[in-house]
SEGUFI-633166 format. One record per residue (C-alpha): residue number from 0; residue in three letters; x negated, y, z. Coordinates in steps of 0.02 Angstrom, whole numbers. Each point is the difference from the previous one (the first is absolute). Layout:
residues N
R    nr   rest        x        y        z
R   NUM    ALA        X        Y        Z
...
//
This chain:
residues 528
R    nr   rest        x        y        z
R     0    MET      524      689    -2041
R     1    ASN     -174      -75        7
R     2    HIS      -26     -183       41
R     3    GLN     -157      -65       86
R     4    GLU      -61     -164      -73
R     5    PRO      -75     -126      122
R     6    GLY     -165       -3      -93
R     7    ASP      -31      187        1
R     8    SER     -157       54       91
R     9    TYR       15      125      141
R    10    ASP     -127      121      -69
R    11    ASN       79       12     -174
R    12    GLU      175        9       70
R    13    THR      -45      133      127
R    14    MET      -80      108     -134
R    15    THR      151      -22     -112
R    16    LEU      120       42      138
R    17    MET     -103      151       51
R    18    GLU       14       62     -178
R    19    GLU      187      -36       -3
R    20    GLY       23       81      169
R    21    ALA      -98      153      -54
R    22    GLY      106       15     -157
R    23    ALA      164      -29       86
R    24    ALA      -47      111      145
R    25    ASP      -63      146     -106
R    26    THR       97      118      112
R    27    ASP      -42       98      155
R    28    GLU       79     -135      106
R    29    GLY      -93     -140      -87
R    30    SER     -167       88       12
R    31    SER       25       37      184
R    32    ARG       28     -184       34
R    33    LEU     -162      -61      -80
R    34    PRO     -103       39      157
R    35    MET      133      -91      100
R    36    LEU      -17     -149     -117
R    37    LEU     -189       -2       16
R    38    GLU       14       12      188
R    39    ALA      127     -141        4
R    40    VAL     -107     -110     -114
R    41    LEU     -152       27      111
R    42    GLY      103      -23      159
R    43    VAL       73     -171      -43
R    44    GLY     -174      -75      -14
R    45    THR      -64       56      169
R    46    GLU       84     -137      103
R    47    LEU      -50     -183        9
R    48    GLU      142      -61      110
R    49    LEU      136      -60     -118
R    50    ARG      156       58       92
R    51    THR      -74      172       32
R    52    THR      -45       12     -185
R    53    LEU      178      -43      -54
R    54    GLN       78      128      116
R    55    HIS     -123      132      -62
R    56    ILE       47      -39     -181
R    57    VAL      187       23       24
R    58    ASP      -27      159      102
R    59    SER     -113       72     -137
R    60    ALA      124      -46     -137
R    61    THR      143       83       93
R    62    GLU      -99      160       28
R    63    LEU      -70        4     -177
R    64    THR      169      -13      -89
R    65    GLY      100      103      125
R    66    ALA      115     -146       41
R    67    ARG      102       -3      159
R    68    TYR      -15     -188       22
R    69    GLY     -127     -126      -57
R    70    ALA      -29     -187       21
R    71    LEU     -133     -125      -48
R    72    GLY       64     -177      -17
R    73    VAL     -122     -147        6
R    74    VAL       54     -134     -124
R    75    ASP      -14     -187       34
R    76    PRO      -47      -70     -172
R    77    GLU       64     -174       43
R    78    ARG      172       50       65
R    79    HIS       22      159     -106
R    80    ARG       57      102      148
R    81    LEU      -66      135      116
R    82    THR      -87      -63      156
R    83    GLU      -39      171       76
R    84    LEU       60      177      -26
R    85    PHE     -103      152       53
R    86    THR      106      159        4
R    87    SER      -33      187        7
R    88    GLY      113      147       37
R    89    MET      129      -91      107
R    90    THR       25       52      180
R    91    GLU       18     -129      138
R    92    GLU      187       38        9
R    93    GLU       19      -33     -187
R    94    ARG      -97     -163       17
R    95    ARG      118      -57      137
R    96    ARG      151       42     -107
R    97    VAL      -69      -96     -149
R    98    GLY      -36     -155      105
R    99    ARG      -79     -141      -98
R   100    LEU      -90       59     -156
R   101    PRO       37      -81     -170
R   102    ASP      -98     -152      -55
R   103    GLY       -9       46     -185
R   104    ARG      110     -139      -66
R   105    THR      135      118      -67
R   106    GLY       22      179      -61
R   107    LEU     -132      112      -74
R   108    LEU     -130      -67      120
R   109    GLY       35     -175      -64
R   110    ALA       -3       60     -180
R   111    LEU     -177       66       23
R   112    VAL      -53     -163       84
R   113    ARG       66     -101     -148
R   114    ASP      -59      123     -133
R   115    PRO     -150       99       67
R   116    ARG        3      152     -115
R   117    PRO        8      186       44
R   118    LEU      178       61       21
R   119    ARG       69      177       14
R   120    LEU      182       43       28
R   121    ASP       84      169       20
R   122    ASP      147      -79       92
R   123    LEU      -24     -173       70
R   124    THR      184      -12       50
R   125    ALA       49        1     -184
R   126    ASP     -114     -146      -44
R   127    PRO       90     -169       -5
R   128    ARG     -149      -83       84
R   129    SER       17      110      153
R   130    SER       69     -106      141
R   131    GLY      -47      -65      170
R   132    VAL      -42      170       74
R   133    PRO        1      -27      190
R   134    GLU      147       76       91
R   135    GLY      -55      159       88
R   136    HIS     -136       41     -126
R   137    PRO       -5      188      -39
R   138    GLU       89       45     -163
R   139    THR     -122       25     -145
R   140    HIS       12       13     -190
R   141    GLY     -168       13      -85
R   142    PHE     -106     -159       -4
R   143    LEU     -179      -38      -49
R   144    GLY      -77     -174        4
R   145    VAL     -175      -55      -50
R   146    PRO      -86     -170       21
R   147    ILE     -168      -16       88
R   148    ARG     -116     -127      -80
R   149    VAL     -153      -78       78
R   150    HIS      -97      -63     -150
R   151    THR      135      -88     -102
R   152    GLU      114      -41      145
R   153    VAL      146      108       55
R   154    PHE      -32       35      184
R   155    GLY      153      107       30
R   156    ASN      102      149      -56
R   157    LEU       10      184       48
R   158    TYR      177       67       17
R   159    LEU       39      187       16
R   160    THR      169       85       16
R   161    GLY       73      173       36
R   162    LYS     -120      121      -83
R   163    ARG       10      173       74
R   164    GLY       56      131     -127
R   165    GLY       73     -115     -133
R   166    PRO      -26     -167      -88
R   167    PHE     -168      -85      -26
R   168    GLY      -88       50     -160
R   169    GLU     -122      -84     -117
R   170    GLU     -144       86       89
R   171    ASP       55      -82      163
R   172    LEU       -2     -169      -85
R   173    ALA     -172       32      -75
R   174    LEU      -73       56      165
R   175    LEU       76     -148       91
R   176    ARG      -70     -122     -129
R   177    ILE     -174       72       26
R   178    LEU       18      -16      188
R   179    ALA       68     -179      -17
R   180    SER     -148      -47     -111
R   181    GLN     -126       61      128
R   182    ALA      103      -75      140
R   183    GLY      -20     -170      -82
R   184    ILE     -189       16       16
R   185    ALA       12       56      182
R   186    ILE      121     -141       42
R   187    GLY     -115     -127      -84
R   188    ASN     -146       58      106
R   189    ALA      104        4      159
R   190    ARG       69     -172      -37
R   191    LEU     -174      -71      -25
R   192    TYR      -53       77      165
R   193    GLU      157      -67       87
R   194    THR      -27     -174      -72
R   195    ALA     -182        1       57
R   196    ARG       51       51      176
R   197    GLN      137     -132        5
R   198    ARG     -120     -134      -58
R   199    GLU     -126       54      130
R   200    ARG      131       -9      139
R   201    TRP       59     -173      -54
R   202    ILE     -178      -65      -11
R   203    GLU      -40       68      173
R   204    GLY      162      -76       66
R   205    ALA      -40     -171      -74
R   206    ALA     -175        8       76
R   207    ALA       72       48      170
R   208    VAL      123     -145       -6
R   209    THR     -138     -122      -47
R   210    THR     -109       62      143
R   211    ALA      144      -11      124
R   212    LEU       48     -177      -53
R   213    LEU     -178      -65        5
R   214    THR      -33       66      176
R   215    GLY      115     -123       88
R   216    ALA      182       53      -21
R   217    THR      130     -134       36
R   218    ALA      110      -63     -142
R   219    GLU      149      106       52
R   220    ASN     -105      156       27
R   221    ALA      -86      -27     -167
R   222    LEU      165        5      -95
R   223    THR       57      154       98
R   224    THR     -164       85      -42
R   225    VAL       29      -30     -186
R   226    ALA      180       65       10
R   227    GLU      -50      155      100
R   228    ARG     -144       52     -111
R   229    ALA       97      -29     -162
R   230    ARG      149      102       65
R   231    VAL     -111      150       36
R   232    LEU      -93      -10     -165
R   233    ALA      159      -17     -104
R   234    ASP       93      135       97
R   235    ALA      138     -128       25
R   236    SER      139       -3      128
R   237    ALA      -48     -176       54
R   238    GLY     -131     -132      -31
R   239    VAL       50     -181       24
R   240    VAL      -78     -170      -30
R   241    LEU      112     -146      -48
R   242    GLN      -49     -183        3
R   243    PRO       88     -153      -72
R   244    THR      115      -99      115
R   245    GLU       25     -188        7
R   246    GLU      176       22      -69
R   247    GLY      -65       80     -160
R   248    GLY       30      183       43
R   249    MET     -115      137       63
R   250    GLU       -6       82      172
R   251    ILE      -72      166       60
R   252    VAL     -135      -51      124
R   253    ALA      -86      169       24
R   254    ALA       60      178      -23
R   255    SER      -57      180       20
R   256    THR      116      151       -2
R   257    HIS        2      179       65
R   258    ASP      107      -61      145
R   259    ASP       36     -170       79
R   260    PRO      -15     -138     -133
R   261    GLY       85     -130      111
R   262    ASP      159       -9     -104
R   263    LEU     -102      -44     -155
R   264    VAL     -101     -144       70
R   265    GLY       96     -162      -21
R   266    THR      104       62     -148
R   267    THR       13     -141     -125
R   268    ILE       25       -6     -188
R   269    ALA      115     -150      -18
R   270    PRO      -42     -140     -122
R   271    GLY       79       30     -169
R   272    SER      -24      189        0
R   273    PRO      -46       60     -177
R   274    VAL     -157       89       60
R   275    LEU      -71     -159       79
R   276    VAL      -43      -78     -168
R   277    GLN     -124      139      -33
R   278    LEU      -64       15      179
R   279    LEU      -33     -186       26
R   280    GLY      -78       -6     -173
R   281    GLY     -126      132       54
R   282    GLU       67      136     -115
R   283    PRO       17      184       50
R   284    VAL      174       75       10
R   285    PHE       32      186      -23
R   286    VAL      170       67       53
R   287    GLU       69      173      -39
R   288    ASP      132       -2      137
R   289    SER        4     -140      128
R   290    ALA      175       49       57
R   291    THR       79      -29     -170
R   292    ASP     -113     -128      -84
R   293    PRO       99     -165      -12
R   294    ARG     -159     -101       30
R   295    MET      -14       68      177
R   296    THR      109      -94      124
R   297    THR      -64       40      176
R   298    HIS      105      103      121
R   299    VAL     -138      133       16
R   300    ARG       -4       41     -186
R   301    SER      124      144       19
R   302    ARG     -132      101       94
R   303    PHE     -127        0     -142
R   304    GLY      -19       64     -177
R   305    PRO     -151      -29     -115
R   306    SER     -101     -152       51
R   307    MET     -149     -106      -49
R   308    MET      -11     -184       44
R   309    LEU     -177      -63      -32
R   310    PRO      -67     -178       14
R   311    LEU     -132      -37      131
R   312    GLN      -92     -140      -86
R   313    SER     -180      -54      -16
R   314    GLY      -73     -145      -96
R   315    GLY      172      -54      -56
R   316    LYS       63       -9      180
R   317    LEU      153      105       41
R   318    ILE      -14       69      177
R   319    GLY      155      109      -10
R   320    THR       68      162      -72
R   321    LEU      -41      181       45
R   322    ALA      154      112      -17
R   323    LEU      -13      190        2
R   324    PRO      172       81       -7
R   325    ARG       25      189        3
R   326    ARG      150       86       78
R   327    ARG      163       12      -95
R   328    GLY      -14      135     -133
R   329    GLY     -190        3       15
R   330    ARG     -124       29     -140
R   331    PRO      -22     -150     -117
R   332    TYR     -170      -83       -6
R   333    SER     -110       53     -145
R   334    ALA      -96     -119     -110
R   335    VAL     -163       49       88
R   336    GLU       75      -34      172
R   337    ARG       62     -170      -58
R   338    LEU     -172      -46      -67
R   339    LEU      -94       57      156
R   340    ALA      123      -86      117
R   341    SER      -14     -163      -99
R   342    GLN     -190        8       12
R   343    PHE       14       33      188
R   344    ALA      114     -151       21
R   345    SER     -125     -112      -89
R   346    GLN     -142       63      109
R   347    ALA      104      -18      158
R   348    ALA       48     -178      -46
R   349    LEU     -184      -46      -24
R   350    ALA      -41       79      169
R   351    LEU      140     -100       83
R   352    VAL      -66     -162      -75
R   353    LEU     -178       40       56
R   354    ALA       59       49      174
R   355    ASP       99     -161       15
R   356    ALA     -151     -102      -55
R   357    ARG     -109       93      124
R   358    HIS      122      -39      142
R   359    ASP        0     -183      -51
R   360    ARG     -190       -4        4
R   361    GLU       -2       82      171
R   362    ARG      127     -123       69
R   363    LEU      -97     -145      -74
R   364    ALA     -159       65       81
R   365    VAL       89       11      167
R   366    PHE       67     -178      -17
R   367    GLU     -172      -64      -48
R   368    ASP      -78       89      149
R   369    ARG      133      -70      117
R   370    ASP      -30     -176      -68
R   371    ARG     -186       21       28
R   372    ILE       26       57      180
R   373    ALA      120     -145       30
R   374    ARG     -126     -124      -70
R   375    ASP     -140       73      105
R   376    LEU      107       -9      157
R   377    HIS       51     -178      -36
R   378    ASP     -168      -67      -57
R   379    LEU     -111       90      125
R   380    VAL       91       70      151
R   381    VAL      129     -137       29
R   382    GLN     -123     -141      -26
R   383    ARG     -126       78      120
R   384    LEU      133       33      131
R   385    PHE       64     -178      -18
R   386    ALA     -177      -69       18
R   387    THR      -27      108      156
R   388    GLU      165      -63       72
R   389    MET      -55     -181      -27
R   390    MET     -167       35       84
R   391    LEU       86       77      151
R   392    GLU      123     -145       10
R   393    SER     -144     -122       -2
R   394    THR      -91      100      135
R   395    ARG      157        3      108
R   396    ARG       12     -190       -5
R   397    ARG     -182      -19       52
R   398    ALA       19      129      141
R   399    ALA      159      -74       71
R   400    GLY      -73        0      178
R   401    SER       22      186       35
R   402    SER      178       65        5
R   403    ASP      -55      183      -21
R   404    GLU     -105      -38     -152
R   405    ASP      136     -111      -69
R   406    GLU      128      138       19
R   407    LEU     -117      129      -79
R   408    LEU      -36     -112     -149
R   409    GLY      184      -37      -17
R   410    ARG       42      184      -14
R   411    ALA     -138       23     -129
R   412    VAL       70     -144     -104
R   413    ASP      175       75       10
R   414    GLU      -63      172      -52
R   415    LEU      -91      -74     -149
R   416    ASP      155      -98      -50
R   417    SER      104      159       11
R   418    THR     -129       94     -103
R   419    ILE        3     -135     -133
R   420    GLN      190       16      -11
R   421    GLU      -12      190      -16
R   422    VAL     -130      -13     -139
R   423    ARG      105     -127      -94
R   424    THR      150      114       13
R   425    THR     -104      143      -69
R   426    ILE      -59     -109     -144
R   427    PHE      179      -42      -44
R   428    ALA       52      184        6
R   429    LEU     -144       49     -114
R   430    GLN       57     -128     -128
R   431    GLN      173       80      -13
R   432    PRO       27      135     -134
R   433    PRO       34      161       98
R   434    ALA      153       52     -100
R   435    ASP       84     -171      -10
R   436    ALA      127      -67      122
R   437    PRO      -70     -159       78
R   438    ALA       82     -159      -58
R   439    SER      -77     -119      128
R   440    PHE       59      -19      180
R   441    ARG     -171       48       67
R   442    GLY        4      160     -104
R   443    ARG      175       44       62
R   444    VAL      -57      -17      182
R   445    LEU     -149      113      -35
R   446    ARG      113      127      -83
R   447    GLU      114        6      153
R   448    THR     -145       24      121
R   449    GLY      -84      125     -116
R   450    GLY      160      103      -11
R   451    ALA       16       -2      189
R   452    ALA     -175       70       20
R   453    VAL       59      177      -45
R   454    PRO      129       23      140
R   455    LEU     -103     -102      124
R   456    GLY     -159       98      -30
R   457    PHE     -108     -157      -14
R   458    GLN      -11     -158     -105
R   459    PRO       72     -158       81
R   460    SER     -117     -150        2
R   461    VAL       66     -145     -105
R   462    HIS      -52     -184       11
R   463    PHE       58     -142     -111
R   464    SER      -16     -186       38
R   465    GLY       42     -137     -122
R   466    ALA       58        3     -182
R   467    VAL      130      135       28
R   468    ASP       23       42     -185
R   469    THR       32     -183      -44
R   470    LEU      105      -64      145
R   471    VAL      113      149       41
R   472    ASP      157        3     -110
R   473    GLU       93      158      -52
R   474    GLU      140      -12      127
R   475    THR     -119      -27      146
R   476    ALA     -112      140      -62
R   477    ASP      147      123       -2
R   478    ARG       50      -44      179
R   479    LEU     -178        9       65
R   480    LEU      -30      169      -84
R   481    ALA      161       69       75
R   482    VAL      -59      -51      175
R   483    LEU     -173       74      -35
R   484    ARG       77      164      -59
R   485    GLY      106       11      157
R   486    ALA     -146      -40      116
R   487    LEU     -109      135      -80
R   488    ALA      140      128       13
R   489    ALA       29      -44      184
R   490    ALA     -187       17       36
R   491    HIS        2      173      -78
R   492    ARG      136       55      122
R   493    ARG      -98      -59      154
R   494    PRO     -129      117       80
R   495    ASP     -185      -36       21
R   496    VAL      -10     -127     -143
R   497    GLY     -173       12      -78
R   498    ALA      -22     -173      -76
R   499    ILE      112     -134      -75
R   500    THR      -48     -176      -48
R   501    VAL      104      -95     -128
R   502    GLU      -26     -188      -17
R   503    VAL       85     -101     -137
R   504    SER      -27     -187       -2
R   505    VAL       76     -150      -87
R   506    GLY      -10     -181       52
R   507    ASN      101     -159        8
R   508    ASP      133       86      104
R   509    GLY       22      143     -126
R   510    ALA      -49      183       -3
R   511    ARG      -31       99      158
R   512    LEU      -22      186       38
R   513    ARG      -77       81      152
R   514    VAL      -10      190       23
R   515    GLU      -90       65      155
R   516    ASP      -38      180       51
R   517    ASP     -105       77      139
R   518    GLY      136      112       70
R   519    THR       45       22      184
R   520    PRO       52     -134       30
R   521    PRO      -61     -101     -152
R   522    THR      141      -70     -107
R   523    THR       -2     -160     -102
R   524    VAL      126      -49     -134
R   525    THR        0     -179      -63
R   526    TRP      101      -81     -139
R   527    PRO       87     -120       -5
//
């Protein structure tokens, strides 16, 4: 039996095997299969898509050797097991009877994973290493196994059983070794192409996320965007973003799945969970099976299998963790997928930080603009209105002889005074941060009237008199606001109400409230 050393070159080995194959197959049958071999060798290099290439290889090997059944197992070099199995010759009914295919940990498949050398058996049932054949698999005796190397690395193994017309011969082994040698070159090319395409997709995905985050997405939508895009790129069952909690755990704050992700959002990893040490330390965590890994403690873990948990951190700041679990029994993540997903997480974290900084700058610009408007209103408009009011008041005193003129000037003074109160109220509202709940009494009154503007269809007019924020205590404020809330609700229920005036004053006799509408008839509510 010939053994292929890792350092052998493909060209030298192929020539040697061709010579061996020609010598071993110096029969009519062997000669007739040389054109089939050449066709198979040429055929395996025509595809660039990796999975198509692998299926074509196992189909060609089965046809070339006259085997009834063939399989190509992809070996995980880290776990020393099969991650995928491409089969040939089995009907759909036989596949259903077999059920779950072997993982290469035991039996002859496992022996080739642990010791990747060509193996030929006339009767596999007589070999002590033969075990773990799936129940329902068709009965076979002859066995042929050959490793497929990509450069010096074992990519997988070809397994053939059930040769038609008798056991496998040395010429079958020689032909299969030639095909496996050329298959290694084709797989290497297809894998490079697949890696390039994967890298391109991840780069495009990271660019799309950055663009989306920097065009004005809210904080919640930004995290959902990251989870959604990562799930699609990784071909995962779910994409979730976790963030640290005040109690020392981590909580899922955004999720994307094929269906409703509502049962995932809010799921918490409790403090003390083994996986938290790595996650809060900004380290990636790779899990083979979420359902059985003792580090996983959430109630949703039973739904998932292989998973990646990647830190979202930028500049030493941990924003959270991006988790990408696949369904139970799904394909494990490859080293390339882990690398590309980690790079995506780093890019997404940077985009989140930049988006957050951009939102802060925009909010600051709004606040600065509101402060400027408030200053302009106070320094220019209010002062001019107040000066005009004083001039009219002085004119009214000098023209006290005419009752009509006196009444007209009086109304003008009152209108100016009302306008001054309205402008001052607007100034105060501009000085309040839009997303913050008002802490002052004046702000709470404005919030009540502002909230009532939606059902009323108009904004009530609000006037303040006296140092209301200083002289109104908490208990009085609560009672007054309750009366104000009831008066606004009652006005909403009355027909023909198109204007409401709210007056809040404070003096020596305490706080007072007056709510007047223009309904038919007009209604006035006073407190106390």
